[in-house]
Structures are given as structure tokens and as C-alpha cells.
N, C-alpha and C positions, 0 to 999 in steps of 0.2 A: 146741534153744536156740529161743524165739518166734524168728518174722523182726523186725529192727529195723525198730521206727516212725520213718520220715523225719520231721524237724520240719514241723509246718505251723501256718496260724493259722485254720483250716477250724472255722467254728460249729458247734455240737451243735443239733442239729434237734429242734422241740419235738414235733414231728406227724408221723405217717408218710409215706412218699410211696406214691403212689396211684395202680397204674397204667400206670408210666414203665420195667416189668422191659424190652420189649425195645429202647426209646430207651438206657436205661441202658448194656445190652452191647452195644448199637451203637458207643456212643462211646467207651467203653472200649478195645471191638477196633482203633477206629480212633486212637487215640492210643497204641495198644501197635504200632501198624505202623510200622515205622522209617522210612516215608516221609511219614509226618505228622509234621511239625512243626508247623503250625498247623491247629485245626481252631475254625469260626466257627460256633456257636449261633444260628441265627436264626430269628425269627419274631414279630409285635405284641407288643406292650406286655400280660403278664398271661398270656402263654400258657407262663409255667414254666420259660424259661430257666437263669435263677440257681439257682433250687432245683436244675435239674437236673445244670447244671456243677458244684455245691458235689457233691451224693449220687456223680456219676463221681470225682471229685478224692478224696472220702473214700473211698467203693471201691477206690482206690490206695495209696492211705496204709495201711488197714486190711488189707492184700491179700486184702481179697475179691471182687475184679475176676470175674466169670463168667467161664465156661471155655469160651466158644464162641469166642473168640478164638483167631486162627492163632497170633499171638507173643507170648514170655512176658510180662508188664507190665512195664515201665519201673520200675527200684528208685526214683529219684529221691531220692540220699543226700543231698541238699545242701538239700532239702527242697520243699515244694506250698505255694502262698502265692494266698490270696483277696487281692485287689486291686479294692475297691469304687470305680469311678468316675463315682458318681453326681453328686458333688460339686464334679467338675471341669468348668469351662467353655473352655478352652481349650488346645490340643495342648501347649503351653509346661510344662503342669503334670501330663503323664507320667510323665516319667521321676524326678521330683522324689517325685512320687508313689509309685512304685516301689520306689525306693530309702527310702522311709522302712518301706515295710513290711516289707520284707527285711531293715531293720536298720542300713543301709549309712551309715557315718559318712561325709559327704561334706565333702571338703576346697573351702576358697575358691578355691583355684586352678587350680579344671578344672571344666568344664560338669557337670551332672546326668547329663547322656545319656552322655557320653563316661566320665565314672568310672564309672556301670551297664554301659555295652560291658563297661569293663574286670572288671569286678569278676565276669561271668555266663560270661564266655569259658572258663573250666574246670568250669564247675558242671554237676553234673546236678541239673535242677531244673524244676518245674512250675508257672507263672505261671499263674490263672484270672483273668482281665481280665473285668469284670462293667461292664455298660453301657457299652460300646464308640463307640457310635453319634453321641455327639456329638461326639467327639473327631478324626469325619473331615472331611477326607481327611487330613490336616498328620500326626494321630497316628500313622498306617500307617505312615508312612515310618519312625519308631523301630522298629517292630517290625521290619520289612526288617533295618535296621542290627543289631538285637537278634540274631537268627536267622541270620545271616552271619557272625556274630563267636562264636558259643557254640553248637557242633554240640552238646552236653549239654542245650539249652533246648526245653524244648516249650511251646508257650501253648492254653489254651483260651477263646477269647473269647466272649462272650456281646453281640450286637449286635441289633438291631431292622434292622440295614443291613448288609451284604456290606463287607467288608476293602479288595478286588477289588487283593487282589498275589497274584504267582507262585506263593505258598508255601501260597497257603490253600486247605482243604477247608472244605466245606459242609453243616452239619446242619442244614437246615430243620425246625423244628417244629410240629409242629400241634397240634391240639387233642386231649383223650381221648376215645378213642372211644367211641362213643353209639349207639344204633339211630336208623336214618334214619328221617323220615317215611314212613308206609306200611308198615312191616317187623311192626310189633306190632298186637298186636289188644286195644285200651286198652279192650276191652266186658268184657274179662273179667279180675278183678285179679287173681285169685289168679296166672294163667297168666304174667300181665305182671310182676308182684312175681321171678318164680320167673328170667324171663329179663333183666331189669332186673340183678338181682344178680350178672350177667356184665358188667357195661356201668362200665368204669372212671370214666367222667364221673359216673355215679350213685354208684357206691362212695366216691367223693368228695363230692359233695353228701351222702350220708348221712350219713359219718361227721364230718362238719364239723356237719350240721345237731343231731344227736344230742346234741353238747356244749350245746347251750343247749335243744333239746326233746325228750331219753329218749324219747320216748314215739312219736316217727315211726315212718309207719307205709309200707311201701312197698305194703301192698295198698290203704291207705286211699288214699292219694296217690299212686300209681305213676304215674297218668296226668300228673299237670301235676307231678311231677319230670322225667319224661320231655320235657313241653313245654319246663321251665327247662334241660334240658342242648341242647336243640336249639338255641332261642333264642341261646346262648350260644356255640354247637358248639365245647362242648366244652374252655372259655376255663378253665384251671383259676381262675385269679385270679377271675371274672366268677363262676363257681361256687361259689367259698369268699362273696365278697360278698354272693352269691344267700341261701346258707344261714345267714348270721347271723340275714337276717330272718325266721328260721322261729321265731323266741322271739316273734313278735308277728303273726305273719301266716300264714294258710295258702297253702299251696304253688300254690292256683291263685290269688289274689291277688298273689305273687309274679311267677308267669310275665304276668300281665295288665299289672301295671307296668313289667315289665320290658320289652316292646312300645311300651308310651308315652313311657316317661321314661328316657335312660339315665341319667340322674344321680342315679338308685335305687341302683343297683349302689355303693354307698359303704360305709365304715364309719368309725367314729369311735374305734374299739380302741386306745388309746395305743404297744403295740409293734407296731403296722402299719409302716413306713416311707412319709412323707407321699407319695412317686410310687406308690403302690399302694393308698394310701385310697379311689379312687374310681376307674372306669374312663374318668370323665370328664380326671382328671387326667394316665391313662397314655395317652391318645390325644391332649390336648392335647400334651403333650412330644413327640410324634412331629412333630403338625401342626405347631412351632414350627421344627423343624427343615426343612421344607420349602421350596423357595423359591415367589414368588409363581405363577409358572405351575404349577409344581407342587400346592400349594394350590387352581389354578383347575379343574385337571384333575382330584383327586381329589375334588375336593366334586363332580363334575359325575356321575364315574363310580357315586358313590353311587344314582342313578340305578336302575342295572342289579341282578335281582333273578336268582339263578343266575349260569351263567357266560356269558359273552360274547366277541364277535372282534374281533382288532384291528380289522378295519373297522368294526365296529359302536362301539367306542369311538373312534375316529377319525373317524367321520361325526356320533357325538351328542356327543362331548364335548370333541370338538377334540384328542384325545391324538395326540403322534407315539411312534412305534416307540420313538424314546429315551427319552421323559417316562413313557413303560410300564415300559419295564428298569429304568428307577432307581425304582422306584416298588414293582415285585417287589422289587430289590435293598434296597429301606428297609424289607421284608416289608408293606406295605400292600396289595401285591396278590399273588397265588398264579397262576401258569400250570400249567396241569395236563396230563398225556400227550396228551390230546386236543385241545388246544392251542386251550385257551379258557381266559381269566382271569376268576378269584375272589377275589372281597372278602370278607374276617370280614362276620357279619353287624353284628356291635356296632362296627367298623369304617366298616360301610355307614350303620350309624344316627348316628353323630359327623358323617362326611361330608354326611349328609342333613340334620342340625341347620345346619351351615354351608351348604348351598346353601339351607336355607329364611330363611335370614337378608338374602338379596334375593330377593323373591318373582317379579318378573320374568323373572329370569335362570332362577329354578326352573318357572317357567312356558314357557319357550324349552326347557328341556331336558326337559320331560316330553314338550311337543310332538314334539320330535323323534325322542325316544327312541318315542313312539308310530308315526309317518309310517314310522320306518326297518323297525317290527318288522311292522306291518303290511302292508309289501313286502316282507320277509326272504324268505316263501317262497313270494310270489304266481306265479301261473300253474300251481303244481306238483298244481292241485287234481285234475287227472285222470291224471296220473301215481302221486297214491297211491293209485291201484286197481289200478297197474301190476303188472309182476313184481318189481319195485325195491319195493314198498312197505315190508317188514320195515327194509330202511335207508334210507327217508325218513323212516319214523316214528323210527328210533335218531335220527337226524340233527335232527328237528324237536325230541326230547323234549331233547337236550343244552343247546336254549335255549329252551325253552314256559316256563318259570318267566318270562320277558322276554317273550314271547307274551300271557301272561295278564297282567301289569302293563299290556302296552299295550292288550289289550283292555279291561281294566276301567277302564282310562283313556280311552277311547274312549267307551266305556258313559256316563262318570260326566260326561264333556263334553256327549253329546248330538249324537255326531258319526256321522250315520246311514251318509255315504257309506265311513268306516272300517270300522264294524260290518258295511256289507255285504260289504265285501271280506277281510276277517276271518272272519266266522261259516262258510264251507267248513271252513277249516283248524281252527278251535277245535272245532266239532261231533265232526268226522273223528277229532279226532287222541285224544278222550277216548272216543270209541267203540271204536278200534284198542285202546286199552289198557283197556277194560272197567269205566272210571269214569261211570258213567251219572248217580251223583247228582250230580258238579262239574258235568255239560252241562249238566243240569235245570236247577240253580242260577244256570249264567256265562247260559245262555239265558233263562229267565223272568226274571230282573232285566234285561237288555236290552230284552227285553219291554215292561216297566214305564215304562225309562226312555224309549221311542219314544211308548209310549201318550202319556207327559206333554208330548211336543213338536207344533208345530204341525203339524195337515194337511197337508203338502207332498206332491208328487209323490213327492220322494226319501224323506221321511219315512216314507210309507204302501209303498213297494217294499219299503222296508229292513223294515220292520215285518213284512208278508208272508212275506219269506223266512226272519227269524229264527222267527216262529211255525212257517212248516215243518219245520225243522229240529228246533224244540221239540216239535212231533206225534209226526216220527220218532222222536223220542229215549222220548217218552213211551209211543208203541206198543212199543217194543224193552223198556222198562220196565216193563211190562204195565197200565198206566195206559190201558186203551182208552178209558173213556169221557172223560179227558182229554184224550186225542189226538183224539177224533171231534170234541171243541169247538175245539181247538185249528187243526186242519188245516181244519175248514171255513170258521173265521175267516180264515186264508190265502187256500184260495180264494176266498173271497166280495168282499176286498179286490182279488184280481187282475182279477174281476169288476167289480167297480165301476171299476175305471182301466182296463177294456178294455181288459187287456194280458196277455200270456202271460210264464210265469216264465220265468227265463231256462234255456238248454240247460245240461245237464248231468246228472250222475249225481245221485238221491235232492234235483233243487232242483224238482218239481214235487207242490205238496200230493193233486192229484188221484192220484197215484200212491200215496200215503200212504192215503188215503181207499180206493183199491180194497182195499190190503193187510189194512186195517183189517175192511174188510167179510168178508176171506176166513176172518179172525182169528175174528169172533165168531158166524161161520157164515151171512153173506146172502151165499150164492152168486150168486142171482141178480142184485142188487143190483152184488155184484164185478163177475160177467160184463158187466153195462150200462157199469159204470164203466171196466174195462178196455177194450171197444170206446171208450168215447169217447175216453180218451185216445189207443188207438192212433191213431183219423182226427185228432187235433188234433197228433200229434207226426210222423204223416205228411207231414201238410201243410207241417209248418215245419222238416220235415228233421234231426228230432233224437233221434237213434239211441239214443240215453241212455234219454231217454224212451219210447221204442216197444218198448226192451228191456225196461222193466218194464212194458208193456201188456201184451207177451205173458205175462210172468210172473203176472200176475195173470192172466190169462184159463186162462193152463195149470193153476193152482190151481183155480180154480174149477171145472175142466172137471174135474179127480180127483177135487173131493170130491163132486160129483153124479156119477162113474160112468161119465164120459164119456172113456175113455181114449183114444181115438184121437183125440179134440180136441184132448187135454191134451197129447200127443204129438207135435203140430205144433204147438203153442203153445210147450211147451219146447224145441223146436229152434229154432223162431223164435230166442227170446229166449237161447237158446245161442248162435246165430250171430251176433248183433248184440253179445252181448259181447267175444266173439273179437276183431270186427271194430275195437269200440273199443277193443281190447288192455285191458278192464278184468276182470283175475284176480278181485277181487274177485269180481264180479258173477257170474262163469263158475260158481264154487263153490254159488251159490243155484241157477242151471241145472241143474248138473249134479246135485242134490239131486232137481232135478222130475223128470229124465230117469230118474234110478235110482229115484225113488217110482212113478213110470208102470212100470216094467219089474216092479217091487215086485208093486203091483197084479197085472199081468199072468201075475204067477208064475214072471218068467225072473228068477231070485235071482242067480244067477250076474252077468248083465250090471247086475242092481243094484250089488251089490257093487263091480263094477270103477267106477260111476258115484262111488258115493259115496267109494271110496279116491281117488280122482281129487280130489276137494271136500275129503278131508282132507288129502290134502295140500299143495294152494293153501293153505288155513290157516293149518295147520300152518308152512309156510316163512315165512307171512307174520306168523307168532305173536299168531292173530288169535284170542282166547279163545271168542268166542261162535260165529264158525264152527266152528272144531277140536270144542268140544261138539256143535253140532247132527250132526255128520259122523259121531263117535262114537252117537250117540243112533240115526241111521239105521242105521248099520252094527250098532249091537246089535238093532235090529229084525229087519234080514237075518238073522243067527243067530239067536232067536227060531222067525222061520218054519221054518227050517233044521233047528228043533229042538237046536239046539247051544245049551242054556241054560246050561250053565257062564261060555262065550263070552260071551254075550249079557249076563250080569250083571256080568262082567268090563268090559265096554265100558259099559253102562249107570252102574256105577258111577266108571269115570274119566269121563264127562260128569257125571254129580252133581255131584261134586267142584268142577271149572271153573264149573259154574251157582251152586254155593252163592257162590264164591268172587269173582265178577262181578255176583251179585245178580240175575241174570236169573231172575224169578219163574216164568212161563210156561215156559222151558228144564227149571229145578227140577220142573217139576210134568208135564213129559213125561216126565224120566228117571225120577221117583219111580214113576208109571204103570208104564214098563218093568221095573222092578223089580217092583212088584207083581204085574202079567203072569207075570214068570218066577219068584217065588216060590210063584205057584198053579200054575203048569208042575210046580216040583219040589215039590209036595203041602206047603210050608211054609207054611199057610195061617196060622198068627199074623204072621209076617212080612208076609205079603202084606194081611193087614186093616192092618196098622200105613203101609206103603208105600201104601197105597189111602188111607188116612184122611187121611194129607198131602199127596196128590195133591189131594184132592175139596178140602180146606177152602184150598189156593192158588188150584184152579182158579174154585171159586165166589165166592173173594174178588175175582179179577180181571175176572169173569163172563165166564171163556172158555170159552162154549159147548160147540164142539166137542168141547173135550177133559174137559171134565163129565163129557161124553155119552158119552166112552168110558171113563173110569174107572168111570160107572156101570155101563156095560156089563161089564167086568170083576168089577167087586162081583159081579152079578146073578151072573154063573157062580160066583162064589166058594160064593154062600148055593146055587143049587140043586145044584153041586157037592157039598156037607156038607147037601145035604137040606134045607136049612133054604126051602123054598117061600114060607113068606108072607113073607119079606125079600127073597127072589131075584127074584122078577118085577114088581113096580112098577119098579124101576130100569130091568128091561131092557122093559121097554114104553114109558120115558120114551125109551130107547136108540134105539126100533126106530121111532120116531113123534115125533120133536121135528123140526122141518124144518134145525136147525143140524148134525144127524148128517150125515157124511158116509156115501157108499155103501158102506165098508166095514163101520163100526161101526154100520151099519141093517141088514146083510142077516148079521151075527156074530149080533145080539141076536136078528134073529127067529129066526134058527137052531136058537138055545137055546129060544127060548119056543114053539115047534112042537113042539120035542122031549117039554117039560115041561108044557105048557098047551094049552087050544084058544085059540090064538093068537086073537085079537077085535081088528079095528081100532077105535081109536077113531072117535067121531064126526064131528070137529075136530082138528088138528093140536095137539101139547102147546105151550102157551104157554110162554113164559120164567118167568113165575110160578109154575107148576103143576112147573115145572122145579125152579126153586130149594127149594120145597115138599118134592120130593121127596130133593132133595138134603138138605138139612139133617135130614130126618127119618131119611135115611142115615145122615150121622156121626154122629147120634145111637145109633141102634141101633150102629153099632160101636164109639163110645166104651162103651157098655155091656158089648159082647161080648170087646172086645179086652184082652189082658193089661195093656194100659194102663190100663183102667178105673180111676174115684178110689175108691181104697178107705175102706168103710165110716168107718173112723177122721178119714177127712182134712175139712179146716175146711171149711166151705160158704161159697161165696159169697155177699156179703149180699146178701139179698132186694132190697131198696130201693136197687140203687145206681142213680145219678143220672148215665145214662147212654144216649144213643140205643141202643146195641147193647152189654148187660148182658155183661160176663165171665162165661162158662161157670166151673162149678167145678173144672177142671184150669188154666184160665186165673190164677184168683185163685189156684191152689194156686204155679204156676208164678213169680207175680207174689212173692209173699207171699217167695220162696227169693230169688228176686232180691232183694230187701230186706235179705235177710239175706247179703248180700254174694257166696253161690254163682258159682261160674264155671256156663256152658253142659254143660259133661260132669260138674261136682258135681251138678247139677240131676238131668241123665239117671241118673246113678245111684244118687241120692235114690228119685226115682221109679221106676227103672227103665225108663224108655225110650230111646229113639235119641234121640243128639244134634241131629240133624236135628229129629226130632219138637218139642224145645225151643225149637229156632229160629224153628219153622214155630209154634207158642204162641206165639212171644217177639213176633214178626210181626203175628200178630192180635192182641196187647194191646196192642202201638204204635199199632195201626190203630186200636183202639177208645179209647183216651185219648187218640189226637191227640199224641202224640210221638215223637220218631226216635231216642230215647237209653236205655239203661238207668236214667241219673240222672233223667231227663227224666221216666220214666214209673213212678218211686217219687215222687217231687214230685209228682207230677201226683194219682197214689192219693191221697197223705197230703192233698191237697187236697180232693177230694172223702171225706174219712174212710173210704176203702177200706181202707187200713191204719193 
């Protein structure tokens, strides 16, 4: 016989439950536990407490409770009843309301509570008490009486605030899961859509949206749907309210409106309860239940972005531990395992609206927040480069959203003192995380703001410091011309003020200019800058700057083939890095020591240095430094003719460089893969890798690397008996002044074997180098397996661009416009995904854009599509 269904009043749900299977199983498991008589589902308004409680009760009634529970599901022979407490205003009405739902006929001779206690004493019954928060604290007393008197009674309660009873088990409910910012590639629509299909928050949005717009496409609007889910932090009610707007708006517009105005999240559907018709109504109800002190603290806490500590809340918002605990109990704050408080983004917006109603108070709270976080990690600048770098970066990461907000406020207010105080931390954090584009934006905005202020000494000092760090970031990001201008401006300000940069690692623009000179192949200039910096830092007793000076001198000497001088300078730099406890810079100096050993043919010693560098960088989770060490270890393996090992290491470094958008490192790794493929006689792959490496190096004006790649291509063509193509690149590599000694000697050796090597009357110029490089790229594109097929659409001849798109770039652009991912474009054109990304980068640069969407829009403006 089928099991008997207990009596109940549970409503039939007209929409499917999305993404709560784990929570449903957990709730049913706890309700089945004999020790659990009172389970409270807590969470902010709109998080889905009511729906989940009803679903759990329905599963119990139907006998469809998940099988994961350890105890058999209770029978509740006397019924399962839902009691809606939303209309109640006082706890006095609780007992009569429950009695009415149970159909209990009350007599006038006995209080409702007493009669209810007596009635339930021998019942096997489950009560689902919905929206209990407004009946606290008095209403909790009745529940305790009921549980004491009725051993067969279980209570499933939904409340924005905990009941604080000894019998209470608490189940905090969070939003539906969604991909966190930075965990997806939004520039590949098809791949993104496949990932989003696994997200419960996105599933709910799509399911509800397709009721009003059946043709909604995850591929077309996936990135915007993800943004909506992230903005509302997976809140089911907010997702449903947002999805309703798809009837008349694109998802991108919906996301913009949510950021701009919380009132936007509302509906006029008649069968939606009044309390759920807008997020404002939901939060206003919670707001009214707060005391004045709690309201003041809560609205001030809205200043925080991301996690914050008790100390920060106390100093910025005047929050006591008791008040914080109360707000946690009332589901207005969360306290996580790391000891940080969190506030739901929509609640934060609501609190911010309350705070902005008193502008003077809002200004004061902003200033307090900025002052606190500008000092939060002050004094750690040098420690960040020591043995505990990884732990410190992780500590900063937990609160970095607040650090960034404080930085933005300081920039907006034009507070030069605070900007100077924070710039070390902001730049280094972004650098450690490989987030160079964010660093460029943050530092660039600060420069613009400081330039608009009165040119006081304090402002100019701050401007020089920020320019210095911006120049270093541009240098690391392969923007060599911009870096030269920026660092020169910083140096000029210090000279104008007749002052020196502050002591410390990476604070001196002269060091940046020296590193830039080496990168550009201006080795004599680099040596001169290094010597001047050494003299300056010795006079000031600045060991950090002195280490940088020796580092510059070591690299210049190494490139020029003076290995004895390079070894001396590298040892000096390493000694100073050790003396200052700078593990970060030690990895660089170890790389130099290894490169000198490599040049001298001592491969074992070189590998030891590179391995030490790799260990230091990987332990601190530094992606750029790890990739550099992998590239050097790969080079060592290549020289030892262990080509499979070299290929594996080069590919590892390549993957990291792509992830962090380090174009210079990317080109180095590609050049290494090209040489490795050539050594393995895989000429098609060698051409492909060399082509991509040379394209990047030319765009960057990274001349030493250009010359290395040209030398490799010359070898490839001579190896393939194509002397007509191979000689010219080798001659340029042999005679351009930016070529290092190893590149020159190797190119000359190949030329001597295959030609009558004749030295040119004058050194090869940069313009000649560019001409040869472009001609080489053209030959490669015609020869390679990736040559444009004759049937391919040609690029327009009259493109309105300073540097027109090539036919291959135009074809890639057309496929981007068709919505293909990088992987799909690679498959369509039979090329590598990395090559697609290189073409895409070229397209972005020529069109002056930063994304696929912008590229297509710009191309259409120019009638290219």
C-alpha cells in the first residue's frame, strides 16, 4: 500500500525550484535528526527562505526526502502546516494564528497559548512558521513552551533574525551559486555559455526570463546575465525581479540599472506578495525592525566593499561587537570563516541610500574609511618582498576591495598625501596578482587627477612617485614608448624639485630608465644610467637602489659579452638583495647569475641558479617570476639538447604569460618554442611560433628579441635551403647594435658557413630592422600552413586606418563578428589558438579598442564589416 500522506495545507508551487538540491537535502537531514526540534532558516529578505522551507515540508509530506539523511524521516501523522506570520504585528497574535491554521476551536475560558500547548502535547506534527522576525523577542517564548510540552512537535522557522533559543539549530541561507568575477572568459561567448549553464543563479534567471522572452540566448547575452547574477549575489528574488525586465530591456541595460538604482528591482505582478514586489520593500521591512543605533551603524557599514574586520567596523562605523553580532543575527551581515564581516551587495546599496540622505555624515564616513585603509598595511612595503610575501599578499587580498575603494576616494578628492601613502601597496598588489591592466588604469587615473591640482611641492612629489610606478608597470606590460615618456617625466620632476626619490625597492625612475634601455638594446646607455644610479645610491646609502643599479649593469655587460663584469655586478646585486631581505629581487639576481653561467657554458650551475629562482617565485605565487624562471630552465635544457624537456618548460611558461597578458614574456616563450621546433625538424611549427613571436616583438619595439627571432628564422630558411630568404634576417641580427653578443656571434657563424659575410658600412638602423621584419612576416605568412587561402575574402583596399588590417587579420575580424570563439576560429582557419590571440591583439591595436564587442562596433563604424 502507498504510504499515508499526512494532512497539510502546503501550497502547490507553480514554478520549479532551481539550484537548491543540496540545501534541500541538508534541511531534510537536520529535520530528521531526533535531536533537532527547532530549525531556523536565516538570511536576508529575498534569499529564498520561504520557498525552501515549503519545499522541504512538501518533500516530507510526499515521502520524497533525499536519501542522504542518517535517520528515517519522521511521519508527522498529525500533519504538516504552514503558518504565515507576515500580517502579524505583535507576539500576542502568534498563538491564535497557529491555532486558527490547525483548526483548533478555542473556548473563551482559556488563553490561546495555554489551549495550544495542551492541544499539541501528544501530537506528531511539523509547523512551518514563516517570517518570524517581527515577533521577536517575545514570540520565541511561546515556541519554547510548545517544544517543552510537545515532544512530537518539530518547528521549521524562517526568519531574518535568529531566535536565540537553546533548542535552536540555525541554517544560514546564501544566494544561489554563480561564477565569481575573474573566473570566466567573457570574451568567448560559446565557452562562457557552456560554463554558465552549470550555474544555479544563471539557470534561474534564464528559466524566468524565457517566460517573457523565449528567444533569450546565453551566447549573445551571457556576459551581461553573469553580471546581473554577480551584482545581486545570487539572491533569488532579485534575480526573478531582474529577469522580468527582459520583456522590454536587454540584459546589459538591466545590469546598468541595478548598479544605478535599487528601486529598479520591482514588479507589478498581481499574484506576488506585497513584501516581495520590490527589493526596497524587502529591505525597508528589515530596516524598520532595527533600533536607532543599529540603523546608524548599518548605514555606515555600507561604506565597505567586500570583507572587513571588527576593528575596521569599530573605527569607521562606530560599531561595537554587540551591535555587529546583532546585525549578524538579523541577517544583515555575514561573518565568514576568515573572521571577516560581509554585507550582501543589495543590502549595501540600500544602506548606502540611507547614508547618502545625510551628506555630511556620508563625507565623514568616506574620509574615515579612506584614512583607515590607507594606513591598514602601511609599513609592509619592504616586508612584501621578503619570505612572507605570499602570506602578506593573501592577507591584503582579503581586504583589497576596501583598499581599492580608499584609493579611488583619495584620487577623487585629490588627496596627494594619501595617494603617496598608498601607491606602493596598490601597484605591488596588482603586480603580484598579474593584473597589469587594472594597475595601468588605477595609476593612470591618479596621474590625471594630480596633474589637475595646484603644483605644490607635495603634489609634484606625489605625481613623480605615481609616474614612476606607472612607468614600471608600462615597462612590464610591453609598452616601451609609453614607459620611456612616463619614467622620464618622473625623473624630470625630481630634478626640478632638486630632490631624490624615496628610498625603497622600485621607487627610483632612473632604475626604470636603465632597465628600459637594456630592454631596447641600448646597452651603452644602460651602462651609463646604471653607473649614475650606483653613484647616487652609494651617496644616499640606499641599498635597494644600489641593488637595482648593479642589476642594470649586469644585464648591460652580459648583452655586450663582458661576462666577467656581468658576473661581478650580478653577485653585487644578489648580495644586496640578500642583505635587504628582498626575496623578490633575489629571484632576478639569481636569473642573472644563471644567465652568466649559461653564457660561459656552465649549464649545471646555471640550472641551479634558475631552479632557486623558480622556487622563490613559485613559493610566493608570483606568476611572472615563475614564468621567467621556467623560460630560462627551458633555455638551459635546449642548450643541453634535451628538446622534449625544453618544449615542456616553454609551454608551461607560455600558458602563464598568456594568462597574465605579459607580451614580452609571451614573445620570449614563443621564440623558444620556435627554436625547439626547428631543432626537432618541425619546420611548420617553427614558422608558426616564430611568426607570432616576431609579430609581438615588432609591435612592442622589443628590438633585442626581434633580432633573436630574425636570427632563428634565418637559420630555418638556410636549413631549408632557402638562401634567398635566410641571409637578410641573419645580416640584420649580426649587425644591429641592439643584438646581444650571443645573437651576433650565432648569426655571424651561420652567415660565414653559407655566404661571403660582408659587414655593412654602417650599423643597421631601427627603420631598416622594421623593414626587414615586416618583409620577413610577409614571406612567412605566404609560406606557412596558415597562408590565407585563395578563396578567402580580401581585406578592403581603402581601409580608413593608419595601419591597415592584413587579409588574415580581416578574416579573423569577420569570424569574431560572427560570434566564433578563439578555439572555433582556430579550427576554422586551421591555426593555433595562440595565433588567433596574436591576430586579435593586432586587430585591437589597429582599431584602437580593448574588446571583441568594441572591435566589431568600430569596424562597422569604418565600414570594414
